[in-house]
C-alpha positions in Angstrom: 27.5 109.3 -4.2 30.4 111.4 -1.3 33.6 110.2 -1.6 34.3 106.6 0.0 36.0 106.7 3.7 34.6 103.4 5.0 32.6 101.0 2.5 29.8 99.9 4.7 29.5 103.7 5.9 27.0 104.5 2.8 24.5 102.5 3.8 24.1 103.3 8.0 21.6 105.6 8.9 24.4 108.2 10.3 24.5 112.0 9.4 26.4 112.2 5.8 29.8 113.9 6.4 29.3 117.8 5.5 32.4 119.0 6.8 36.4 118.9 6.5 36.0 118.6 10.9 33.9 115.9 10.5 35.9 114.0 7.6 38.9 114.6 9.7 37.3 112.8 13.3 36.3 109.9 11.6 40.0 109.7 10.0 41.6 110.1 13.1 39.6 107.7 14.8 39.8 105.0 12.0 43.3 105.4 11.9 44.4 105.1 15.9 42.7 101.9 15.9 44.6 100.5 13.1 48.2 101.9 13.4 50.5 104.0 15.9 51.3 106.6 13.7 49.4 107.7 10.8 48.0 112.1 11.0 44.6 112.4 9.6 43.3 114.3 6.5 40.6 116.3 6.0 37.9 115.7 3.1 39.1 118.8 1.9 42.5 117.8 1.2 41.5 114.4 -0.3 39.1 116.5 -2.6 41.9 118.7 -3.3 44.6 116.4 -3.7 42.0 114.1 -5.9 41.0 117.1 -8.4 44.3 118.6 -9.3 46.9 115.9 -10.2 50.2 117.8 -11.2 53.9 116.4 -10.7 53.7 115.5 -7.0 51.0 113.5 -8.0 49.0 109.8 -6.4 52.5 108.2 -7.0 54.2 110.7 -5.1 51.6 111.2 -2.1 51.7 107.2 -1.5 55.0 106.7 -2.0 55.5 109.2 0.9 53.1 107.3 2.4 55.1 104.0 2.6 57.9 106.0 4.2 55.9 106.8 7.3 53.7 103.7 7.5 55.8 100.8 5.9 57.3 98.0 8.4 60.5 99.7 8.0 60.0 103.6 7.7 60.9 104.3 4.1 62.4 107.2 3.1 60.1 109.3 0.7 62.3 109.5 -3.0 62.2 112.7 -4.8 59.2 112.4 -7.4 60.1 110.8 -10.1 61.5 112.5 -13.3 59.2 114.0 -16.0 59.4 111.5 -19.1 61.7 112.4 -21.9 59.3 113.5 -25.0 56.1 114.1 -23.5 53.8 116.4 -21.8 52.8 117.0 -18.3 49.0 117.1 -17.9 48.0 120.8 -16.8 48.0 121.4 -12.8 43.6 121.2 -13.3 42.8 118.1 -14.9 41.4 115.7 -12.3 42.0 111.6 -12.3 39.0 111.4 -14.0 39.5 113.4 -17.3 43.5 113.5 -18.1 45.3 114.2 -21.2 46.7 111.5 -24.0 50.2 111.6 -24.0 52.4 112.7 -26.9 55.7 111.7 -28.2 57.7 114.2 -30.1 57.6 111.7 -33.6 54.6 109.6 -34.4 57.1 107.5 -36.5 59.3 107.0 -33.7 55.9 105.7 -31.6 54.8 103.7 -34.6 58.2 102.2 -35.0 58.4 101.3 -31.5 54.6 99.7 -31.2 55.6 97.8 -34.2 58.6 96.2 -32.8 56.9 95.4 -29.2 54.3 93.7 -31.0 56.5 91.4 -32.9 58.4 90.5 -30.0 54.5 90.3 -27.6 52.6 88.6 -30.1 54.5 87.3 -32.7 53.4 89.0 -35.7 50.4 90.0 -34.6 49.1 94.0 -34.6 49.1 95.2 -31.2 45.7 95.6 -30.2 44.5 99.1 -29.3 42.2 100.2 -26.2 39.1 100.6 -28.7 39.2 96.8 -29.4 40.3 96.1 -25.6 37.0 95.6 -24.6 36.0 92.7 -26.8 39.5 91.3 -26.9 38.5 87.8 -25.9 35.4 87.2 -27.5 36.8 88.5 -30.6 39.8 86.5 -30.3 37.7 83.3 -29.5 35.4 84.6 -32.7 38.4 84.7 -34.8 39.7 81.2 -33.8 36.3 79.5 -34.5 35.8 81.2 -37.2 38.6 78.8 -39.0 36.3 76.3 -41.3 37.0 72.6 -41.1 37.0 72.6 -44.4 38.2 75.2 -47.2 38.8 74.3 -51.0 38.6 71.0 -50.2 39.7 68.9 -52.8 38.8 64.9 -53.4 42.0 63.7 -53.7 43.4 64.7 -50.8 40.7 65.5 -48.5 42.0 63.9 -45.0 45.3 65.5 -45.1 43.5 69.2 -45.3 41.6 68.4 -42.5 44.5 67.2 -40.2 46.2 70.8 -41.6 42.8 73.1 -40.7 42.9 71.3 -37.2 46.4 71.7 -36.7 45.9 75.8 -37.8 42.9 75.8 -35.2 44.4 74.2 -31.9 48.0 76.0 -32.6 46.1 79.6 -33.1 43.1 78.7 -30.3 46.3 77.6 -28.1 48.3 81.0 -28.8 45.5 83.2 -27.9 44.8 81.3 -24.7 48.4 81.6 -23.4 49.0 84.6 -24.7 48.5 86.5 -21.4 51.1 84.0 -19.7 53.4 85.2 -22.2 52.9 88.5 -21.8 54.0 88.4 -18.0 57.1 86.3 -18.9 58.2 88.4 -21.2 57.6 91.8 -19.3 59.4 90.2 -16.1 62.2 89.4 -18.3 62.1 93.2 -19.8 62.0 94.0 -16.2 64.9 92.1 -14.8 66.9 93.3 -18.2 65.9 97.0 -18.7 64.8 98.0 -15.7 60.9 99.7 -14.4 61.7 103.1 -15.6 62.7 102.2 -19.0 59.6 100.1 -19.4 57.3 102.9 -18.2 59.0 105.5 -21.1 58.5 102.9 -23.3 54.9 102.8 -22.6 54.4 106.6 -22.4 56.2 106.2 -26.1 53.8 103.7 -27.4 50.8 105.9 -26.6 47.5 104.0 -27.3 48.9 101.6 -29.2 49.9 99.4 -25.1 47.3 97.1 -24.2 45.8 96.9 -20.7 47.6 93.5 -20.2 51.3 94.7 -20.8 50.2 97.9 -18.1 49.1 95.6 -15.7 52.3 93.1 -16.0 54.7 95.6 -15.4 52.6 97.4 -12.3 52.3 93.7 -10.8 56.1 93.3 -11.4 56.8 96.7 -9.9 54.7 95.9 -6.5 55.8 92.7 -6.5 59.5 94.0 -6.5 58.5 96.5 -3.5 57.2 93.7 -1.4 60.1 91.7 -1.4 62.8 94.7 -1.8 64.6 95.1 2.0 65.9 98.4 1.2 63.8 101.3 1.6 64.6 103.5 -1.3 63.9 100.5 -3.7 60.9 99.6 -2.7 59.7 103.9 -2.4 61.1 103.7 -6.0 59.0 100.5 -7.2 55.6 101.7 -5.6 56.5 104.9 -7.6 57.2 103.2 -11.0 53.8 101.3 -10.1 51.6 104.3 -9.5 53.1 106.4 -12.4 51.8 103.1 -15.0 48.8 103.6 -12.9 48.2 107.3 -13.9 49.5 106.1 -17.6 47.1 104.3 -17.9 44.0 106.0 -16.9 45.4 108.8 -18.9 45.7 106.1 -22.6 41.6 105.5 -21.9 41.7 102.4 -20.5 39.4 100.2 -18.0 40.8 99.8 -15.2 38.9 96.8 -13.4 40.0 94.7 -10.4 43.0 92.5 -11.9 44.7 96.4 -12.3 43.4 98.1 -8.5 44.2 94.8 -6.3 48.0 94.6 -6.4 48.4 97.8 -5.2 45.6 97.1 -2.3 46.9 94.0 -1.5 50.4 95.9 -1.2 48.8 98.3 1.5 47.0 95.6 3.3 50.3 93.5 3.8 52.2 97.0 4.9 49.1 97.8 7.0 48.5 101.0 5.6 45.4 102.5 6.1 45.1 106.3 5.0 46.5 105.0 1.8 44.2 102.5 1.4 41.5 104.4 1.7 42.7 107.2 -0.2 43.1 104.5 -3.2 39.9 103.5 -2.8 38.4 106.5 -3.5 40.0 106.8 -6.8 38.9 103.4 -7.8 35.4 104.0 -6.7 35.3 107.7 -8.5 36.6 106.0 -11.8 34.1 102.7 -11.3 31.2 103.1 -9.0 30.1 99.4 -9.6 33.4 98.4 -8.0 32.0 99.8 -4.4 30.9 95.8 -3.7 34.2 94.3 -4.0 36.0 97.0 -2.3 34.1 95.8 0.1 36.4 92.4 0.2 39.4 93.9 0.2 38.1 96.6 3.0 37.9 93.7 5.4 40.9 91.9 4.2 42.6 95.0 5.4 40.7 95.0 9.3 41.5 91.8 9.8 45.5 92.4 8.6 45.6 95.5 11.4 43.2 94.0 14.0 41.2 96.7 14.1 38.6 94.5 16.0 36.7 97.7 16.5 35.7 98.1 12.3 35.0 94.4 11.9 32.3 94.1 15.1 31.1 97.7 13.3 30.7 96.0 9.8 29.5 92.5 11.6 27.1 94.5 13.4 26.2 96.6 10.5 25.5 93.3 8.5 23.5 91.3 11.6 21.9 94.1 11.9 20.2 95.6 8.4 17.7 94.5 5.8 18.7 91.1 4.8 18.5 91.8 0.8 19.7 95.3 1.1 23.2 95.6 -0.6 23.9 92.2 -0.6 27.0 91.9 -3.0 28.6 94.4 -0.4 27.4 92.1 2.2 28.7 88.8 0.2 32.5 90.2 -0.2 32.4 91.2 3.3 31.5 87.5 4.2 34.2 86.4 1.5 36.7 87.8 3.2 35.9 86.5 6.8 35.9 83.4 5.1 39.5 83.4 3.7 41.0 84.8 6.9 38.6 82.1 9.1 37.5 84.2 11.6 35.0 81.7 13.2 33.4 84.1 15.8 32.5 86.2 12.9 31.8 84.0 10.5 29.0 82.6 13.0 27.5 85.2 13.6 27.0 86.5 10.0 26.0 83.2 8.6 23.2 83.4 10.8 21.5 86.2 9.1 23.0 86.3 5.6 20.8 83.9 3.3 23.3 81.6 1.8 21.4 80.1 -0.8 21.8 84.0 -2.5 25.4 84.2 -2.6 26.2 85.0 -6.3 28.3 82.3 -7.5 29.3 78.6 -7.0 33.5 80.3 -7.0 31.9 81.6 -3.8 30.0 78.9 -2.6 33.5 77.1 -2.9 35.4 79.5 -0.9 32.8 79.3 2.0 32.6 76.0 2.0 36.5 75.4 2.4 36.1 78.0 5.4 33.7 75.7 7.2 35.7 72.9 6.4 38.9 74.5 7.7 37.2 75.2 10.8 35.2 72.4 11.6 31.7 73.7 11.5 30.3 70.7 10.3 26.7 71.7 11.7 26.7 74.3 9.9 27.8 72.6 6.6 25.0 70.0 6.8 22.7 73.0 7.4 23.9 74.7 4.3 23.5 71.7 2.1 19.6 70.9 3.3 18.6 74.2 2.1 20.6 74.0 -1.2 18.6 70.9 -1.5 15.5 72.2 -1.1 16.0 75.4 -3.4 16.9 72.8 -6.1 20.5 74.3 -6.0 21.4 71.6 -8.4 22.9 68.1 -7.7 26.3 68.2 -9.1 26.8 71.5 -7.3 25.9 70.2 -4.0 28.2 67.3 -4.6 31.3 69.8 -5.7 30.1 71.7 -2.3 30.4 68.3 -0.3 33.6 67.3 -2.0 35.6 71.1 -1.1 34.2 70.6 2.6 35.1 67.1 2.8 38.5 67.8 1.5 39.0 71.2 3.7 39.0 69.6 7.2 42.4 69.1 8.6 44.6 66.3 9.9 41.8 64.1 8.1 43.6 61.3 5.8 42.1 60.3 2.7 39.9 57.4 3.3 38.1 59.8 6.1 37.9 62.2 3.8 36.1 59.8 1.1 34.0 58.2 4.5 33.4 62.3 4.9 32.5 62.5 1.4 30.2 59.5 0.7 28.6 59.8 4.4 27.3 63.7 3.5 26.0 62.3 0.3 24.0 59.8 2.0 22.3 62.6 4.6 21.1 63.7 1.5 20.1 61.0 -0.1 21.9 61.7 -3.6 24.6 59.8 -5.8 28.0 61.7 -5.8 28.3 63.2 -9.7 30.8 62.8 -12.0 33.1 66.0 -11.1 32.6 65.7 -7.5 34.1 61.9 -8.0 36.7 63.2 -10.3 37.5 65.8 -7.9 38.3 63.0 -5.3 39.9 61.1 -7.5 42.5 64.3 -8.2 42.5 65.1 -4.8 43.9 61.5 -3.9 46.2 61.6 -6.7 47.7 64.8 -5.6 48.6 62.7 -2.1 49.8 59.7 -4.0 46.7 57.5 -2.6 46.4 55.3 -5.3 44.8 52.5 -4.5 42.1 54.9 -2.8 41.6 56.5 -6.0 42.1 53.3 -8.4 38.8 52.2 -5.9 36.8 55.3 -6.4 37.4 54.8 -10.6 35.9 50.9 -9.6 32.7 52.9 -8.2 32.5 54.9 -10.8 32.3 51.5 -13.3 30.0 50.3 -11.6 27.6 53.2 -11.3 28.4 53.8 -15.3 29.3 57.1 -14.2 32.2 58.8 -17.3 35.7 58.9 -16.0 37.0 61.8 -18.2 40.1 60.6 -19.7 42.5 63.1 -18.2 41.6 62.0 -14.6 42.4 58.4 -15.6 46.1 60.1 -17.0 46.5 61.8 -14.0 46.6 58.4 -12.1 48.7 57.0 -14.1 50.9 59.5 -13.2 50.8 59.5 -9.7 51.3 55.8 -9.7 54.4 56.1 -11.5 55.6 58.8 -8.5 54.6 56.3 -6.1 56.3 53.5 -7.8 52.8 51.4 -7.9 53.6 50.3 -11.2 52.0 46.8 -11.0 48.8 48.6 -11.0 48.5 49.7 -14.4 47.6 46.5 -15.6 44.5 47.1 -13.3 43.9 49.8 -15.0 44.1 48.1 -18.3 41.5 45.8 -17.6 39.4 48.9 -16.8 39.7 50.4 -20.0 39.3 47.4 -22.1 36.2 46.0 -20.2 34.1 49.5 -19.7 34.8 51.0 -23.2 36.9 53.9 -22.1 38.7 56.1 -25.2 42.3 56.3 -24.2 44.5 58.6 -25.8 47.5 58.6 -27.0 49.2 59.7 -23.7 47.2 57.2 -21.7 49.1 54.8 -23.9 52.9 56.3 -23.3 51.7 56.6 -19.7 50.7 52.7 -20.1 53.7 51.8 -21.7 56.4 53.5 -19.4 54.8 51.6 -16.7 55.4 49.0 -18.2 58.7 49.1 -18.9 59.3 50.1 -15.4 58.0 46.5 -14.5 60.8 45.2 -17.0 58.0 44.3 -18.8 58.9 44.8 -22.4 56.5 42.1 -23.7 53.7 44.0 -22.0 55.3 47.1 -23.4 55.0 46.1 -26.9 51.9 44.6 -26.8 49.9 47.9 -25.5 51.9 49.1 -29.1 50.3 46.5 -30.9 46.3 47.2 -29.3 46.6 50.8 -30.3 45.0 49.5 -33.8 41.6 49.1 -32.0 41.1 52.1 -30.3 41.7 53.5 -33.3 45.5 55.4 -32.2 48.6 55.4 -33.7 52.0 54.6 -32.5 53.6 57.9 -31.2 57.4 58.6 -31.4 57.3 59.4 -27.1 55.9 55.6 -26.6 58.6 54.2 -28.4 61.4 56.4 -26.2 59.7 55.0 -22.8 60.6 51.7 -24.5 64.3 53.0 -25.1 65.0 54.5 -22.3 64.3 51.4 -19.9 66.6 49.4 -22.3 69.7 52.6 -21.6 68.6 52.3 -18.0 70.1 48.9 -17.9 72.7 49.6 -20.3 70.7 47.3 -22.9 72.4 48.6 -25.8 71.4 46.1 -28.2 67.8 46.3 -26.8 67.6 49.8 -27.3 68.9 49.7 -30.9 66.1 47.1 -31.6 63.3 49.7 -30.4 65.1 52.3 -33.5 64.8 49.4 -35.9 61.5 48.7 -34.9 60.7 52.8 -34.9 61.7 52.6 -38.8 60.0 49.6 -39.6 56.6 51.7 -38.5 57.6 54.9 -40.4 58.0 56.8 -37.0 60.8 59.3 -37.0 63.6 60.0 -33.8 62.8 62.8 -32.5 65.4 65.2 -30.0 64.4 62.9 -26.9 65.8 59.5 -29.3 68.7 60.8 -30.4 69.5 61.9 -26.9 69.2 58.8 -26.0 71.4 57.6 -28.8 74.4 59.4 -28.6 74.4 59.6 -24.8 75.2 55.6 -24.6 77.2 55.7 -27.7 80.2 53.7 -27.2 82.9 55.2 -30.2 83.2 58.9 -31.7 82.2 57.3 -34.7 78.9 56.1 -33.3 78.6 60.0 -31.9 79.2 61.2 -35.3 76.6 59.2 -36.9 73.8 59.9 -34.7 75.2 63.4 -35.1 75.0 63.7 -38.7 71.5 62.2 -38.7 70.0 64.6 -36.2 71.3 67.7 -38.5 70.1 66.1 -41.5 66.6 65.4 -40.2 66.4 68.9 -39.3 65.8 68.4 -35.8 66.3 71.2 -33.8 69.7 70.7 -31.5 68.2 71.1 -28.1 70.4 71.2 -25.0 69.3 67.6 -24.1 71.6 67.2 -27.2 74.5 69.4 -26.2 74.4 67.2 -22.7 74.1 64.0 -24.4 77.6 64.9 -26.1 79.3 66.6 -23.5 78.2 62.8 -21.9 79.1 60.4 -24.9 82.5 62.3 -25.5 83.5 61.7 -21.6 82.4 58.2 -21.6 84.7 57.5 -24.5 87.4 59.8 -22.6 87.6 62.5 -25.1 87.6 64.8 -22.4 88.4 68.0 -25.0 85.7 67.4 -27.1 83.3 67.2 -24.2 84.4 70.4 -23.4 85.0 71.9 -27.3 80.7 71.7 -27.1 80.1 74.5 -25.5 81.9 75.9 -27.9 78.6 76.0 -30.4 77.5 79.1 -31.2 74.2 78.0 -31.7 74.2 77.2 -28.1 71.3 79.5 -26.3 72.7 81.4 -24.0 69.9 80.9 -21.6 71.2 77.2 -21.5 75.0 77.4 -21.4 75.5 77.2 -17.7 72.7 74.1 -17.3 75.2 72.3 -20.1 78.5 73.5 -17.9 77.1 71.5 -14.6 76.7 68.7 -16.7 80.0 68.6 -18.0 81.2 69.1 -14.4 79.4 66.0 -13.5 80.9 64.3 -16.4 84.6 65.0 -15.7 84.2 64.6 -12.0 82.6 61.1 -12.5 85.9 60.4 -15.1 88.3 61.1 -12.5 89.2 64.6 -14.2 88.4 66.1 -11.2 90.8 69.4 -11.1 89.1 70.6 -14.8 85.5 69.6 -13.1 86.3 72.0 -10.2 87.8 74.8 -13.0 84.9 74.5 -15.1 82.5 74.9 -11.3 84.7 78.1 -10.4 84.4 79.9 -14.0 80.4 79.2 -13.6 80.2 80.8 -10.2 82.8 83.5 -11.3 79.9 84.5 -13.9 77.6 84.7 -11.5 75.8 81.3 -12.3 74.0 78.7 -10.3 75.6 74.9 -10.6 72.8 72.4 -10.9 72.1 70.3 -7.6 73.0 66.9 -9.7 76.5 68.4 -10.4 77.8 69.8 -6.4 76.9 66.0 -5.0 78.6 64.8 -8.0 81.6 67.1 -7.5 81.5 65.8 -3.2 81.4 62.3 -3.8 84.2 61.8 -5.9 86.7 64.7 -4.8 86.6 62.9 -1.5 89.8 61.5 -1.2 91.2 64.9 -3.6 89.9 68.1 -2.2 90.1 69.9 1.2 87.7 70.2 3.7 86.8 73.3 3.4 86.3 72.6 -0.3 83.7 69.8 0.8 81.3 72.5 2.8 81.7 75.1 0.4 80.4 72.5 -1.8 77.8 71.4 1.1 76.7 75.1 0.7 75.6 75.5 -2.1 72.5 73.0 -1.7 69.7 74.8 -1.2 67.0 72.0 -1.7 66.2 70.0 1.2 66.4 66.9 -0.4 69.5 67.6 -2.2 71.1 69.2 1.1 70.9 66.3 3.3 72.0 63.9 0.3 75.3 66.1 0.1 75.6 66.3 3.8 75.7 62.7 4.5 78.3 62.1 2.1 80.5 65.2 3.6 79.8 63.4 6.8 81.4 59.8 5.3 84.3 61.3 3.9 85.0 62.7 7.3 84.5 60.3 9.1 86.5 57.8 6.5 89.3 59.9 6.2 89.6 61.0 10.0 88.7 64.5 9.7 86.4 64.8 12.9 87.7 67.7 14.0 85.4 69.1 11.8 82.1 67.7 14.3 83.7 69.6 17.4 
């Protein structure tokens, strides 16, 4: 297969490129229509570049190209320095056959690998490349292989089953969230150590480093390059990412779409046509099966640089070619047009492409989302009828209807529901449970809880199954929209239709009852738990306790604590934070804090915040300040606790001390919480200079907080006749 220059050209009937002059002409034509300033390169030069990578390799070339084609004319950086204690690949090595990097000490490499393994996997061994391909499958098998009952004793069968169940759940959650935690950890390493150190670390680790680590750091570097406004910094970040890309290939890892997508999207965003094509050639050489998927990025590129000639050329190729030939490539071109909502091109292609052959439901969802955004209802109905005739599946068709209806612009929720129902009526079919639940969640996201509740009622009448997670999302929406009174209707539905609520369902309903000040109803729900085979949890009692303390009803809150003791429910950090915050004396603070320590409950930041507020309420401002001297406070929580101290001191008239702590936070490079800034503005109006108030107002970045603070500042100026600041 010839080198990739324009993907669809591989399937055109035009003669293949045989000379460097032909390739140069093609590259010049492409680049001239896409960007104003770009130099053509011959296939001979490109082939020589790809087949001989030395110190000025892919990273050096593309980094220098960035300086020519980026939006800010970036200056090409010097070639990245050779990594310490590693051997350079020989000049004759190609992109497909690069030597493994070596460290000067296997012991040191092993030690670093084990240390990073302990950081990344909490003690698990680092995955080797040979295992990488089956990592996900084997991880799942290892989780499922944990037996439910092993060496069961008849005396404690129940307890052992509970322990084993917890072990399975803990292991599964760890494996499921491992990628997220990797990305967070590498982002922190990138911020603290810098990308150069991470590259050297990856080189020292050798084959011990996994693909996910490489992908995480490359993505971070590209994100930094995109966000950077400094030309040298952006060039350096791209060089870092490309160096990692090369190291990853050296270590023998498979480079899939997760690896190359950030690079291609960067070139697309920056309008770098030639660099995009060269990088695509390298990807195609590594994995020829990626050709069809690269078509998606190619179309995004031409749309991004407004190359209408190339867009029409590809559309003509699809429209005039064999409908069944290279359908995967055609499908990816179509998906890119859908993502960019290119209406005219979509209308042209959707007339000739057999929509029933699209490879996955996710791709069909993207197409129907675009049809909705473009209000192409006639096409949507045509495709839905075609799917019904080919027995695409009622549930899938119902899902597509939801995505079309919910994507129509400027359509209120009630009209979305009407469109959803009318399209099902046209097809003479009923909505599926899944599509109904999507519609309920869509309504809840927009806080249209009455509409969502009507859909729940319809599902129950039609004897459709409603997942408890969807019901919980409705309860959360009721809380956020202050529709607390709907809880009774929802509870009646649960009882009448024999649904199976979980502890989160009851916690939400109890919280809604409390916010209605219906404490009797909240306690009745605690009594009803037994009917559903559930036991009370600490969070349920905390919800009731929080209601009493919000009303400054300390005796009511302490009554909840007594009921917890009678029910043998142990307090948690939230319970103790409520109790400490609402203490009336130092003795009570000391009492609950000692109970907290004796119960070995971790002292999280909420406990320290509660101590600050409690001491401030008792007038012990020095002790409130001394809370921060506890060496057990994590460094990441210090500024947040200091912000609480600022608000506590300000609200109790200690304005000078509050401003001192505020300045201390700012001098340390920290950020003051918006609520604390609002407190300073509110309580320092009579003491502070107008310039100080304006400075505090400038600290508020979130719109809601800024409006609140601005109103307070204006009222202050009016109250003290400082109207000159409005002139």
